[in-house]
Each structure stands twice: as C-alpha cells, then as structure tokens.
GUKOL-146707 format. One line per field, with one value per residue (C-alpha): residue in three letters; y, z, x. Coordinates in Angstrom, 1 decimal. Layout:
# residues N
res = c(ALA; ...)
py = c(Y; ...)
pz = c(Z; ...)
px = c(X; ...)
END
This chain:
# residues 239
res = c(MET; SER; VAL; PRO; GLN; GLN; THR; TRP; SER; ILE; VAL; VAL; LEU; CYS; TYR; ASN; GLU; ALA; ALA; THR; ILE; LYS; LYS; VAL; ILE; ALA; LYS; VAL; GLU; SER; THR; LEU; LYS; GLN; ILE; ALA; LEU; ASP; TYR; GLU; ILE; VAL; VAL; VAL; ASN; ASP; GLY; SER; LYS; ASP; ASP; SER; ALA; LYS; ILE; VAL; THR; ALA; ILE; ALA; ALA; GLN; ASN; PRO; ARG; VAL; LYS; PHE; ILE; ASN; GLN; VAL; HIS; ASN; LEU; GLY; ILE; GLY; PRO; SER; LEU; HIS; ASN; GLY; TYR; SER; ASN; ALA; SER; LEU; GLU; ASN; VAL; CYS; PHE; VAL; PRO; GLY; ASP; GLY; GLN; PHE; ASP; LEU; ASP; GLU; LEU; ILE; PRO; HIS; MET; ASN; PRO; ALA; ASP; LYS; GLU; ILE; ILE; SER; PHE; TYR; ARG; VAL; GLU; ASN; THR; SER; TYR; SER; LEU; PHE; ARG; ASN; ILE; LEU; SER; LEU; ALA; ASN; ARG; MET; VAL; ASN; LYS; VAL; PHE; VAL; GLY; ILE; ASP; MET; HIS; ASP; VAL; ASN; TRP; VAL; LYS; ILE; TYR; LYS; ASN; GLU; GLY; LEU; LYS; LYS; LEU; ASP; LEU; ARG; ILE; LYS; SER; SER; LEU; VAL; GLU; SER; GLU; ILE; CYS; ALA; LYS; LEU; LEU; LEU; GLU; GLU; TYR; SER; VAL; LYS; GLU; PHE; LYS; SER; LYS; TYR; LEU; ASP; ARG; GLU; GLY; GLY; LYS; SER; LYS; GLY; ALA; SER; LEU; LYS; ILE; VAL; LEU; GLN; ALA; GLY; LYS; GLU; VAL; LEU; LYS; LEU; ILE; ARG; GLU; MET; SER; ARG; TYR; ARG; LYS; THR; LEU; SER; ARG)
py = c(21.7; 18.9; 18.8; 15.7; 13.7; 10.4; 9.5; 8.4; 5.9; 6.1; 3.4; 4.7; 2.2; 2.5; 0.7; 3.2; 6.0; 8.3; 10.8; 11.3; 9.7; 13.3; 15.2; 12.7; 12.3; 15.8; 16.1; 13.2; 15.2; 18.1; 16.2; 14.4; 18.1; 18.8; 15.3; 13.9; 14.6; 12.2; 10.6; 8.8; 7.8; 4.3; 4.1; 0.7; 0.5; -2.8; -3.4; -0.4; -0.1; 3.9; 6.2; 5.7; 4.3; 6.8; 9.5; 7.8; 7.3; 10.9; 12.3; 9.8; 10.6; 14.7; 13.5; 11.2; 11.1; 8.6; 4.7; 3.6; 0.0; -1.1; -4.8; -5.0; -7.4; -7.1; -8.6; -7.6; -5.4; -8.2; -8.3; -5.0; -4.4; -6.5; -4.9; -2.0; -2.6; -4.5; -1.8; 0.6; 1.7; 4.2; 4.4; 5.1; 3.2; 3.7; 2.6; 5.4; 4.7; 6.3; 7.6; 10.6; 8.8; 9.3; 12.9; 12.9; 16.2; 12.8; 12.0; 15.2; 15.0; 11.4; 12.1; 10.6; 7.5; 5.4; 2.4; -0.8; 1.3; 0.5; 4.0; 2.6; 4.9; 3.3; 5.3; 6.7; 7.8; 4.7; 5.9; 5.7; 1.4; -0.9; -3.2; -5.8; -4.2; -3.6; -7.0; -8.1; -5.5; -7.0; -10.1; -9.4; -7.9; -10.6; -13.1; -10.7; -10.7; -14.3; -16.3; -14.1; -12.2; -8.9; -6.3; -3.6; -1.0; -1.4; -3.4; -2.8; 1.3; 3.4; 2.4; 3.8; 0.6; 1.0; -0.3; -2.4; -4.3; -5.1; -6.2; -8.7; -10.9; -13.8; -12.6; -15.6; -14.4; -13.0; -11.5; -8.7; -10.7; -9.9; -6.6; -9.1; -10.8; -8.2; -6.6; -10.0; -10.9; -7.3; -7.9; -11.1; -8.8; -6.8; -4.0; -1.9; -0.4; 3.6; 4.3; 7.0; 8.2; 9.1; 10.8; 9.1; 11.1; 10.8; 9.6; 12.2; 9.4; 5.9; 2.9; 1.0; -2.4; -3.3; -5.5; -7.0; -10.5; -11.5; -9.9; -10.9; -14.7; -14.1; -13.6; -16.2; -18.8; -17.7; -16.9; -21.0; -20.5; -17.5; -18.8; -21.6; -19.4; -17.5; -20.8; -21.6; -18.4; -18.2; -21.6; -20.4; -17.5; -19.6; -22.0)
pz = c(15.2; 14.0; 11.7; 9.2; 10.8; 8.4; 5.3; 3.2; 0.1; -1.6; -3.3; -5.9; -7.7; -11.0; -13.5; -15.9; -14.4; -17.3; -16.2; -12.4; -12.3; -13.0; -10.5; -7.8; -8.7; -7.9; -4.7; -3.4; -4.0; -2.8; 0.4; 0.9; 0.8; 3.9; 5.9; 4.7; 5.0; 1.9; -0.5; -3.7; -5.2; -6.5; -9.1; -10.4; -13.3; -13.3; -17.5; -17.5; -21.4; -21.7; -22.0; -18.0; -18.7; -21.3; -19.2; -16.1; -18.3; -19.2; -15.6; -14.4; -17.4; -15.5; -12.0; -10.6; -7.2; -9.3; -9.9; -12.8; -12.6; -15.5; -15.6; -19.0; -17.8; -16.0; -12.5; -9.9; -6.7; -4.9; -7.0; -7.6; -4.0; -3.8; -6.7; -5.1; -1.2; -2.5; -4.6; -1.9; 0.0; 2.6; 6.4; 5.9; 3.4; 2.1; -1.1; -2.2; -5.3; -8.6; -8.7; -6.5; -3.9; -1.0; 0.9; 1.0; 3.3; 6.3; 6.1; 7.1; 11.4; 10.9; 9.4; 12.3; 12.9; 16.3; 15.7; 15.5; 14.6; 11.7; 11.0; 9.3; 7.7; 7.7; 5.3; 6.7; 3.2; 1.0; -0.3; -4.2; -3.2; -4.7; -2.3; -3.4; -3.0; 1.2; 1.6; 0.3; 2.6; 5.7; 5.0; 4.8; 7.9; 10.0; 8.0; 9.2; 12.8; 13.4; 11.4; 10.8; 14.3; 12.9; 14.7; 12.2; 10.2; 7.0; 6.5; 2.9; 2.7; 3.4; 5.6; 7.1; 7.3; 8.7; 5.9; 8.2; 9.7; 6.6; 4.6; 7.3; 6.7; 4.4; 2.4; 0.5; -0.1; -3.7; -3.7; -2.4; 1.2; 1.4; 3.6; 5.6; 6.3; 6.8; 9.1; 11.0; 10.3; 12.1; 14.8; 16.0; 15.6; 18.7; 16.1; 17.4; 15.5; 15.2; 13.2; 11.8; 10.0; 6.4; 3.7; 0.5; -2.1; -5.6; -8.3; -11.3; -13.1; -14.5; -12.6; -9.2; -10.0; -6.4; -6.2; -9.7; -10.7; -11.0; -7.3; -5.8; -7.0; -6.4; -2.6; -1.9; -3.0; -0.7; 1.9; 3.5; 2.3; 4.3; 7.8; 6.7; 6.5; 9.9; 11.2; 10.2; 10.9; 15.0; 15.4; 13.7; 16.3; 18.9; 18.6)
px = c(6.0; 7.7; 10.6; 11.6; 13.8; 13.5; 13.9; 11.0; 10.4; 6.5; 5.1; 2.5; 0.5; -0.4; -3.0; -4.9; -4.3; -3.2; -5.7; -4.4; -0.6; 0.9; -1.0; -0.4; 3.5; 3.7; 1.6; 3.5; 7.0; 5.3; 4.3; 8.0; 9.7; 8.0; 7.9; 11.2; 15.4; 15.5; 13.2; 12.4; 9.3; 8.7; 6.1; 4.9; 2.5; 0.8; 0.1; -1.2; -3.2; -3.4; -0.9; 0.4; 3.5; 4.6; 3.7; 5.9; 8.9; 8.9; 8.6; 11.7; 13.7; 13.8; 13.4; 15.8; 14.0; 11.7; 12.0; 9.7; 9.0; 7.0; 5.7; 4.6; 1.3; -1.1; -0.1; -2.2; -2.1; -0.5; 2.9; 2.9; 3.0; 5.8; 7.6; 7.1; 8.1; 11.4; 12.5; 12.0; 15.3; 14.7; 13.9; 9.7; 7.7; 4.2; 1.7; -0.6; -2.8; -2.5; -5.8; -5.4; -8.0; -5.9; -5.2; -1.4; -1.9; -2.4; 0.6; 2.4; 1.8; 3.2; 6.6; 8.3; 7.1; 8.3; 10.0; 8.0; 5.0; 2.8; 0.6; -2.7; -5.4; -9.0; -11.2; -14.5; -16.3; -17.2; -20.3; -18.7; -18.7; -21.3; -23.1; -21.0; -17.5; -18.7; -19.2; -16.4; -14.5; -16.2; -15.8; -12.0; -11.9; -13.6; -11.0; -8.6; -10.1; -11.4; -8.3; -5.3; -5.1; -5.6; -7.7; -7.7; -10.3; -8.6; -5.9; -6.1; -5.5; -2.4; -0.1; 3.4; 5.4; 9.3; 11.2; 13.5; 10.6; 9.2; 12.4; 13.2; 9.4; 9.6; 6.8; 4.7; 0.8; 1.2; -2.7; -3.7; -3.6; 0.1; -1.0; -2.5; 0.4; 2.3; 0.4; -0.3; 3.9; 4.6; 2.0; 3.9; 7.0; 5.8; 4.9; 1.9; -0.7; -2.0; -5.4; -5.9; -9.4; -8.8; -10.8; -11.8; -11.5; -13.6; -11.9; -11.3; -10.7; -10.4; -12.6; -11.7; -10.2; -10.6; -13.5; -12.8; -13.3; -9.6; -8.9; -11.6; -10.7; -7.1; -7.3; -10.4; -8.0; -5.1; -7.2; -6.6; -2.7; -2.8; -4.1; -1.7; 1.4; 0.8; 0.6; 4.0; 5.5; 3.9; 5.8; 8.8; 8.6; 8.3; 11.0)
END
C-alpha cells in the first residue's frame, strides 16, 4: 500500500455554497490527512451572496491550514482559479468544487504523482446536464483538440498538477479556458497526462454556474486569444 511522500495544496472554489462548503472542507482535510506529508486548503470565495464567506471565515479562524481568499465581487471561474493556484504553495496542486460533486476519495490512489505528470479526472455521469451544457462540453473538447492540441476527455474537471510546473507558466487567459492553457503549455513542456474516470455526485444544494451566459461569453471571447497565445508559446519554446 502507498504511503504519503509528497505535500499537497487543494484549492476549493466556492460561489453560493453555504449548503455544502463546511462539509466539503471537512472532507478535503480528511482526505489530505491520508495522502499528504503536509497540506493546506485554499478556499476561494467568488463573491458569494449567501453565508459562504461567513462560514469559511469561521473555519479559517480555527484552522491555520485553511487559507481564505475572499473575492468581494463575483469575478468568475477564471480569476478564481488564478487566485487559487497563485496562493497554493505545496508540491501538488488540485482544485475541487465547493458544491461536493467531486468524490475526494478518488485522489487517494494518486497520492504521489510522478514528476512532469498531470492526473486528469473525467466525468462519466453527466445525466444532470442539459442538452445545451452537453453541447458546450463537446464544443470545448473539439476546440481543445483541433486548435489547441489537447486531446483530453474533460479538461475542465478536477486535475492534479505539479506546482513547480504550474508556477513557471506565464498564464494569460482570464476565463475558464485557463485550464486549457495550463494543460496545453504543460504538454508542450513534455508533461504526460493520465486520465481516470470520475463519479459525478449529485448536488446537495445551490445551482450549477458552469453554463451561465456570463461564463460562456467570457470563454467565447477568449478562444481566439487562447489559440494566439499557444502559437506564441510554441514559438518561444522553439527558440
């Protein structure tokens, strides 16, 4: 049986998750105690209008391993990921949603990722998605494959990165497409990807924001920017 040999930062993204955030943070810590030599939990609250900030503030006051990044205004998933990743300080970095739809036990077999390796989970139970959301997911995958050079099942779901590699990237995409930028650049840096099926758990509260008009428009505007950025990055590496 594997034993923990590495340190971990888990980033928890939170927007109006008062119904689940306390439970998710507790489960994150329980999992980290099994997989990490040392750990931290970075909670990014993206302008929640419910009691999420109040709940996380109380937890962080009692637990020094919890870093609370409170975005007063709703900035969206892209800036929230940037904020979470930039505040992560340990060896492995992983984001999880604050809605409890990712099964954290899935991290346990991957407690000691290899150097220059991305662990990527992909959802296989998307029956709760609308037709529109599934079409968006398919379109996103096609853009990634054809224009960006990523052939991954689910680039927008949970992944484990090496912080050393993540910190070296000059990330320029500000929308949810930042995950595509990260994966594409790491692949060019000769990282490998290992993909694993992931359960998609039912929500216990709140509503999904992934297909909101604001997020879709942000991502749409940045598709061409992402394509241009990857072209620039390839040229930089070839010099």
